[in-house]
N, C-alpha and C positions, 0 to 999 in steps of 0.2 A: 437498131440504137444501140446497141451494146456491143462494141468494136472491139474485137480480138486486142488484148494487148501481150506484146511477145513476150516469153520467159517472165509475167508478173508473178505466175501462180504456178511454177512447176512445182509442188508439192516433194517434198522431201521429208524421210523419215527423220525424226531428232530423238534424242534421250532427252524424258521430262523427268526429272527430278524431284525430292523432298516435298510431295506435292501435301497440303493440306488437306485433311480429312474431314469432311463437314458433308451431311444430306443437305439436299435441297436442288431448285430446277435451276435453269441454265446460270439468271446472276440471283446471288442472294446477298441480303444484309448480315454484317457479319458482329452484330452486336444486337442481342434481344431480351430484353427484361418484361414479362408479363404483369400489368398491374399498374396503378397510376397512385402518386405521392410528391409527396417534398423530397427533395434532398439539400446539399450544402446546411447550410444555417436552417432550416425549414422555411426558409425563405416563399413567399407565394411565388417570388418572381422566378423562384428556380426549383417550382416543381417541373416534372417530369410526369409523361401517362402513353403506354402502349395496350392497345387490344390486339387479341387476335380472333378471326372472326373465320367462315367460311361461306364463301360468295363465289359468280361464276365461277362454278365446278372447281375451286381451289382454295387453298389457305391462305388467307391475308391477316399482313402484319401493319399496324398504324401506328407511329412512333411521333409525340409531339415534346415539347419542351417551353416553357413559357407561364405566365401567369393562367393564360386559361387551356392549359394545356388538356384537361380531362373534358372541358366542353367541347374543344376542337375536333378531339379524336371521335367523341359520340356525336357529331355535325358529319363528321367524317364517314364513318361506319356508318348512318343512316342515307347518304347520300348513296355511296355504294351498293345497298341492300335493293335501294329504288332503282337505280340503273339497271339493278341486274332482274329487278322482275319485268322490267321494259324490254329485254333482249335477249334473253334467257331462250334460245330457240327448242330448248327441252321440257319449258313450261308451256302449257297449252293454252295459260290463261295473260302468257305475255303480248306486247304488243306487237314485235317479232313473228309469236307463233299465230296473233289474227290474222297479220296479212300474208303470210304463207297460205293458211287455208283458204281465204279469200280473193288474194291475188291482187286485191288492191284495198285502200282506204285512208282515213284522215290519220295523220303520224302527229307524236309531240314532238316539241322544241326540241330537245334533246336526241330525237331518232333524226329529224330532219338535219341536225348541224353534223353529227356522224356519219349518215349517209352523203353527206355533201363532200366532206372529205373526202370518205372512202373512196366516191367516184375521182375523185380530184386524183387520186393515189393509184388509182385502176389506169386512168388514161397516160398517169405519166410513168407507170412501169412497163407500158404496152399489154396490161391487162392481166398480170402476174400475180398480183393483189386484185382478186376479185370474190368478192364477198356472194354471189351469187352458188358458189362452188358446193352448195350444202346437198342438194342431189346426188352427186358424184362421192361428197363423204358420206352421206346414207346407204349409198351403192358397198361402199367398203365395208363397212359397219362400225365407223369409227364414233357416231354419235353415240348407238346404247351398247358400245362395245362387244357388239356382236361380229365378231373380225370373220372376212374371209377376203377368196379373191376372186372376183367377179369375173363371168364369161366377158371375151373381148366385145364381142355384138351386142352385151348389156352395155358395156362403155360407151362404145359407140353408139348407141342409141341415146344416150342422158347426157353425152361431151355437149351436145348444141344448148343446153340450159344454162351451162355454166358463160355467161357471156352479160356483163354489168352493163355492155352497153344497151343492152334493150331495156332496162330499169327505166320508166321517167316517173321523173320526180318534179313536182311544179307546185312551189309554195308547201302546204301543208297534205297535199296529195299524192300518194307513192302509189304506181302500177307497175308490178311486175310482168314478164313476160308470160305468156302461157305455157306454165307446168314449171315455174321456177321457183325457188325458194331461197330465202337468202339466211344469213350468218353471220354475225358482225364479231363472231370470238376471235377475231385473228386482229382488231384493231380497239375493241371495249375496252379490254382492260388498260391500253392507254389511255384512255380518254376520261378513263374514271380515274387514275394515279394524278392525270392535272387538274382533275375536276377537286380532289383532295389538298391538292397543294393550294388552288383558291381559296379553301374553305381555311385552312390554315393560316393563310393570309390574313381574311378577314378576321379572325380572330385575335391576330397578333402574334403568332406564329413567327417566330424567325429563324429556327431550328426545328428541322423534321424529318422521317423518310416514312415512305411506305414501299412494302413487298405486297404486291400482289399474285402470288404464285410464280416469283420468279421477275417480276414484272416491277423495275426496283426503280423509284423515284426520288431524287432528295431536295431539301429547301434549305438554303443556307449551308452553315458551317455546323460542324459538331458543336456540343455546349463547350469543349475544350477549346476552339478557335481553327479545329482541324477538318481535315475536308473528310467527306463521308467513306466511308471502305467497303468496295460493292465486291465480292467474290465470282469469279468468272468459272464457271463446271468444267471438269474435265468431260467433254463428252463420249469419249472412249473408255471411262470405266463408270460401272455400274457403279461404284460404293458411293457417286457423288462429293469426291475429291475436287477439289477446287485447285484449277492450273495456274490460276494468275489475279490478281487484286488489283483492282481500278478507284482512283480517288477521282471524288465526284463530288460539286458543287453547283446547284441549283440545274440537275442534269436527271434526263432519264438514262436507264440502264437496260434495255431489255435483248433476250436471244432466246432465240429459236433456232431448234433442232431436230432430228432426227430420234434422240435416244428419249424424248418427252412421252411417246405415245406410240407404240409400234406393237407389230405382231408378225410370228413366221408361221409362215407355212410351204411344205415340202423343200424345206432347207434355205429358204429366200427369205428375206427377213422386208416388212413394209411399215413404212413411216407413216404419221399421220398429216404430213404436208403434203396436199394433193395438187399436182402440176393441172391448172383450169386450159392448158392447151393440149395436154394429152388425156386427162382421165386419168391417168396413173401417178401412187406417190412419187415425190420426188428421187432420184436415185446419183443425184451428180457429186461434185469432187468435195464438197463441202460437208465437215462433221455441224460445226455451228456458228452462227452469224451474230454477235450484238452489237448491237445501235445504240451509240450514245448522240443526244440530244435532248436540247431544251424542251421541246416538243414531245409530248409523251404520244398523241396518238401518231404523229409520225415514224415515230422510232417502234412502237409496238408494228406495225403494218409494212413496213420498211423490213424489219427480220425476217418477215417470209419470203417478201417479192426476191429480197438479197439471196434469200438461200437458195430460190428458183432458180436465181442466174446464173449460178456457180461462182468459182471465183473470179474469174475474167471476166465477166458481165459484172459482176460486183463490184470492181474495181472503176471498172468505165462508167459505172452508173454513180459510183463516189466522187468523181473527178467533175463530172459536171454539176455534182450537188452539193459540194462538199461545203458549202456554207453555211450549210442546215443541220449536217448530221455529220458522225465520224463512225467506226464502225473495227469490231476485231472480227476479223475471219480464222475459222479453226480449220484446217482439212482433214480429210481421213485420215490421211498418212500422217497426221501429227504436225503440220506445219503452221506457225501463228503468224499472222501477219496484222499490224495495228498502224490505222491512219495517223498520218504525222500529226494531228493535232490530239492526239493522246498520247504522243510518245514521252513527255513530262511529269503524266500519272499514272501511268500503268508499269504492272510490278510485278514479276514474274521470274521463276528460277530457268523457266526453259529459253532455249534461244528464240528469237523474233525477228521480224524483218519488218521494215516500217514501210510502210508507201507513201509518198507524195505525190503530189497534186501536176508536177509536171511531168508527169508519168513514170519515175525512176522508184527504185527502192533502193534501202540500207540498211 
């Protein structure tokens, strides 16, 4: 499926200068003030509200502007907390945990919708986005942070469980294959950020942004009429420096990279993105992948799948699906690739190449 693109991703070392220092994850919102209140002439229509919570195992920030900003943010926070209670694989009372224990059962409408999308992306990415990879994640110790390198024979024993094609979904009834377990962490935050945007619109909000642990999604323009500025973290720098800035409007900007969670053993580094085809953490030529799309659910899942494809596979996949998303690829040797749809909104001090739909680059 992922044809070789000759010379498209021949990474080379480049000089990255004048980086901006800022902590955070792969994609970060570059303006944050916690609190709710009025601005300008104290008119209610100029109200703004920002809240910060911890959910889905990460820090989340919600910001809305407009007459109903405080109510919109409160409703959005409650919705994300509700979804977290449904889908947390580490919460014994969640719907996902119940299904993982029992192997089958009735599921809620939100879970049915999300699993439907997850299966579509699983098929379209040749199985690289696989929501049944949880037993492998547990084997490596990523869910409980009890990190260790498992013996090869244990990996080979568990590997067949990572196969979303064995999952049966009929209406509201879900059945896993024997021994399988799910984890929706690779797609849940993207779905949640989309729900936040829906709620903001329901409350009449036309300017807002949410950052769910680095999964950023924007609504409209900033109050000053300019596009939102989303920072793209340097994946090679542990201090959280921002390598580039992307201007966004009505888009999700979601990044996956090996720097987010990893451990070292016997001089080797193992990242939390496990390849469902091999059972081992990804070890390709990419340091991070940022996906930009109007569809937060798609962007979340694809950021993981494209990372596993390596640069050339990601470029090939984008060429076939470029109407649905754009992307920023950062190689382990420092080279940056930006797809043509982002050329006018990408700002960075370092040099970068533009990938075009005809297979060329400039």
